[in-house]
C-alpha positions in Angstrom: 16.6 -7.9 3.9 14.5 -5.5 6.0 15.0 -5.3 9.8 12.0 -4.8 11.9 12.0 -1.8 14.3 12.4 -3.0 17.9 9.8 -0.6 19.2 7.0 -1.7 16.9 4.1 -1.0 16.6 4.7 2.7 15.8 1.0 3.7 15.3 -1.8 2.3 17.5 -5.5 3.0 18.0 -6.5 5.7 20.3 -9.5 4.6 22.4 -10.5 8.3 23.0 -11.0 9.0 19.3 -14.2 7.7 17.8 -12.8 7.4 14.3 -9.8 5.2 15.3 -10.5 3.5 18.6 -10.7 0.1 16.8 -7.9 -0.1 14.3 -5.0 2.0 12.7 -3.3 0.1 9.9 -2.2 -0.3 6.2 -0.5 3.1 5.7 1.0 4.7 2.6 3.9 7.1 3.1 5.8 9.9 1.3 8.5 12.5 2.0 7.5 16.1 1.9 9.2 19.2 3.4 11.9 16.9 5.0 9.3 15.0 6.9 7.6 11.7 6.4 3.8 11.9 6.0 2.0 8.6 6.8 -1.6 8.2 5.7 -3.2 5.3 7.5 -6.5 3.5 7.5 -8.6 4.0 10.7 -11.7 2.3 12.0 -13.9 3.2 15.0 -14.7 -0.4 16.0 -13.1 -3.7 15.2 -16.6 -5.0 14.2 -17.3 -1.9 12.1 -15.8 -2.0 8.6 -16.3 1.7 7.8 -12.8 3.2 7.4 -11.5 6.7 7.0 -8.0 7.9 6.2 -5.8 9.7 8.8 -2.5 11.5 8.8 0.6 11.2 11.1 3.9 13.1 10.5 7.5 12.3 11.6 10.8 14.1 11.6 12.9 10.9 11.9 10.8 8.0 10.4 10.3 6.3 13.7 8.2 8.6 15.9 5.0 9.9 14.5 2.6 12.6 15.7 -1.0 12.3 14.6 -2.6 15.2 12.8 -5.0 17.1 15.1 -7.8 17.5 12.5 -8.0 13.8 11.4 -9.5 12.2 9.4 -8.2 13.9 6.3 -10.4 11.7 4.0 -13.7 10.2 5.1 -16.7 8.6 3.4 -18.8 11.3 1.7 -19.6 9.8 -1.7 -22.2 7.1 -2.5 -19.5 4.6 -3.5 -17.8 5.1 -0.1 -20.7 4.2 2.1 -18.8 1.4 3.9 -15.4 3.2 3.9 -12.3 4.6 2.3 -9.6 1.9 2.5 -5.9 1.1 1.9 -4.3 4.2 0.3 -1.4 4.3 -2.0 0.4 7.5 -3.0 2.4 8.9 -5.9 3.8 12.4 -6.6 3.6 13.6 -10.2 4.9 17.2 -10.8 3.8 19.2 -7.7 0.7 17.2 -7.1 0.1 14.2 -4.8 -2.1 11.4 -6.2 -3.8 9.2 -3.7 -5.6 6.1 -4.8 -7.8 4.2 -2.3 -10.5 1.5 -2.3 -14.0 2.9 -2.1 -16.2 0.3 -0.5 -19.9 0.8 -1.3 -21.8 -2.3 -0.2 -21.8 -6.0 0.4 -24.2 -8.5 -1.1 -24.2 -12.2 0.0 -24.6 -13.4 -3.6 -22.6 -10.8 -5.5 -19.9 -10.0 -2.9 -18.3 -6.6 -2.3 -19.2 -3.6 -4.5 -15.9 -1.7 -4.7 -13.9 0.6 -6.9 -10.6 2.4 -7.0 -11.0 6.1 -6.2 -8.6 9.1 -6.7 -7.9 12.2 -4.6 -5.3 14.9 -5.2 -3.5 17.4 -3.0 -0.7 19.9 -3.0 0.0 19.7 0.8 -1.1 16.2 1.9 -3.7 17.7 4.2 -6.4 19.2 2.0 -7.6 16.7 -0.6 -9.9 17.0 -3.6 -11.8 13.8 -4.5 -12.2 12.8 -8.1 -14.4 9.8 -7.5 -14.1 6.3 -8.9 -11.5 5.8 -11.7 -11.8 2.0 -12.0 -14.9 0.0 -10.9 -15.2 -3.6 -9.6 -11.6 -3.8 -8.5 -9.3 -2.5 -5.7 -5.7 -1.7 -4.8 -4.2 0.6 -7.3 -0.7 2.1 -7.4 0.1 4.7 -10.0 3.7 4.5 -11.3 4.7 8.2 -11.4 6.6 8.3 -14.7 5.1 7.9 -18.2 6.1 4.8 -20.1 5.7 5.2 -23.9 3.4 8.2 -23.5 1.1 6.7 -20.8 0.9 6.2 -17.1 0.6 2.7 -15.6 -1.4 1.7 -12.6 -0.8 -1.7 -11.0 -4.3 -3.0 -9.9 -6.0 -5.9 -8.2 -6.2 -8.1 -5.1 -6.2 -11.6 -6.4 -4.0 -11.3 -9.5 -2.4 -8.0 -10.4 -3.3 -6.3 -13.7 -2.1 -3.1 -15.3 -4.3 -0.2 -16.2 -3.2 2.5 -18.6 -4.0 6.2 -18.9 -2.7 9.3 -20.7 -4.4 11.8 -18.5 -4.6 10.1 -15.0 -8.4 10.3 -15.2 -9.5 7.8 -17.8 -8.0 4.3 -17.3 -8.2 1.1 -19.4 -7.5 -2.2 -17.8 -5.3 -4.8 -19.6 -7.1 -8.1 -20.2 -4.1 -10.2 -19.3 -2.7 -10.5 -15.8 0.7 -8.9 -14.9 1.3 -11.2 -11.9 -0.6 -14.3 -10.8 -0.7 -16.5 -7.7 1.4 -19.7 -7.5 -0.1 -22.9 -6.3 1.3 -24.5 -3.1 3.4 -21.4 -2.4 3.4 -18.5 0.1 1.5 -16.5 -2.6 -1.0 -19.2 -3.6 -4.2 -17.3 -2.6 -3.5 -13.7 -3.4 -1.1 -11.2 -4.9 -1.6 -7.5 -4.5 0.5 -4.4 -5.3 2.4 -3.0 -2.4 4.2 0.4 -1.8 6.0 2.7 -4.3 8.7 1.0 -6.3 12.5 1.4 -5.7 14.6 2.4 -8.7 18.1 1.0 -8.7 20.1 1.8 -11.8 18.3 0.2 -14.8 16.1 -1.9 -12.6 13.0 -1.5 -10.3 12.2 -3.3 -7.1 8.5 -3.9 -6.7 7.4 -5.2 -3.3 4.0 -7.0 -3.5 1.7 -8.4 -0.9 0.6 -12.0 -0.8 -1.4 -14.6 1.1 -1.3 -18.4 1.1 -4.2 -20.8 1.4 -4.2 -20.5 5.2 -4.6 -16.7 4.7 -1.2 -15.9 6.2 -0.2 -12.5 4.6 3.5 -11.7 3.9 5.2 -9.5 1.3 7.8 -10.5 -1.3 9.3 -8.8 -4.4 9.8 -8.6 -8.1 12.7 -7.1 -10.1 11.3 -5.1 -13.1 13.0 -3.5 -16.2 13.1 0.2 -15.6 12.6 1.0 -19.3 9.5 -1.3 -19.3 8.1 -1.9 -15.9 5.6 -4.4 -17.3 8.6 -6.8 -17.8 9.4 -9.1 -14.9 13.1 -9.9 -14.7 13.0 -11.9 -11.4 10.4 -13.1 -8.9 11.5 -14.0 -5.4 10.7 -17.4 -4.1 9.9 -16.6 -0.4 8.6 -13.7 1.7 10.9 -10.9 2.9 8.9 -10.4 6.1 6.6 -12.8 8.0 4.2 -12.3 10.8 5.9 -13.3 14.0 5.5 -10.5 16.6 2.4 -10.3 18.8 0.9 -7.3 17.0 1.4 -9.1 13.6 -0.1 -12.4 14.7 -3.2 -11.2 16.6 -5.6 -8.4 15.7 -8.7 -7.9 13.6 -7.3 -10.4 11.1 -4.6 -12.7 12.4 -1.2 -13.4 10.8 -0.9 -10.4 8.6 2.0 -8.2 7.4 0.6 -5.9 4.6 2.6 -3.1 3.2 1.7 0.0 1.2 4.2 2.6 2.4 7.9 2.9 1.5 10.2 6.0 1.5 13.9 6.7 1.2 14.8 9.0 4.1 18.3 9.9 5.5 20.0 7.2 3.4 17.7 4.4 4.7 14.6 2.9 3.2 11.6 2.8 5.6 8.9 0.2 4.9 5.6 0.8 6.7 3.1 -2.0 7.1 -0.2 -3.1 8.7 0.1 -5.7 11.4 -2.9 -8.0 11.8 -5.2 -5.3 10.4 -4.9 -3.3 13.6 -1.5 -1.6 14.0 1.3 0.0 12.0 4.7 -1.5 12.0 8.0 -0.5 10.3 11.2 -2.1 9.0 14.3 -0.5 7.6 17.2 -1.3 5.2 20.1 0.7 4.0 20.6 1.6 0.3 23.7 -0.6 0.2 21.9 -3.5 1.7 19.0 -3.3 -0.7 21.3 -3.3 -3.7 23.1 -6.4 -2.3 20.1 -8.3 -1.0 17.5 -7.6 -3.7 19.7 -7.7 -6.8 22.1 -10.5 -5.8 20.1 -13.2 -7.4 20.1 -11.5 -10.8 23.9 -11.1 -10.7 24.7 -14.6 -9.6 
C-alpha cells in the first residue's frame, strides 16, 4: 500500500501569517504545467473555525513553496461566513472545477448550516465563485467524465450519495446512498469521498475517508466499474493508512488521517492528507504497486 514520506509533515502553519498561524490541512492536489498545485485549508487560530483556501506549488511532489499572495479563496459570500473548507478538484476541458464546503452558521438545535460551493479557474490562482450548488450537505467530488450524458458528483459526510448534472451547475441528488457506514468496523461512524479516482484498465480505485465510533479517522478504498462508476465491485475491509505519527495523533482534532489530494507524477502516485486537522502529510506508491496491491483481491 502507500508508504508515508519520512520527512512528514510537508506543510505546516506559519505563525507569522494571520490567515494560517493555527492550521494548514486537508488539501486537494492537481498537476499543471509539470508542477503539483496543492490547495490546502488554512485557519488563523486553532479555536477559530473560519477557514480560507491557500496554494502551495512543488516541482517534485515533496517540497512545496507557498504562494506569496495567499489566500486564493476566502470567505466573501453570505453562505461562507464561517469559512471555506475542504476543497476537492477536477479538470474538465481546460477549466479547473473546485468544490468546497461553504460553512454559514451553527445553531445548537439545528446544527451546522452548510452547502457545497463551486469555483472555477484557468490557472489555479485566479478563481471565479459560482456560489452554492448543493445545500445542506458537504464534501463533493466531481468525476470529470460524463457517464451516460451526465456528470456525477460524489457527495456527503456520513453516508455518500451521488448527485447528477448535465451542465455542472444544476445538480440533483439521488435518494439512495452510494456507500454507507458499517457497524462495528473502522468505518462505522462516517464515510466521505476522498481524492480524485485512479483509473486502472476497466476499473477505478476510489479512496474514501472514514471514522469509527471513537472518531479515529483513516482512509480505505473501493473498486468501481469504469463504465459505470456507481457500481461497486469491491470494498476493502481495513484502512490503507492509520494515524500513528505525532502530527497525525495530536492536533486540532486528534487521531486523524483525512485525504482529498492525489496525483500521478513522475510514475508515482502522491497521496496528500490532513494530519490531526493541523498539518499536511504525504504518502506515495508506484503504479506497479497500486495495480498489485489494490486489484489483487479482485483477481484472487
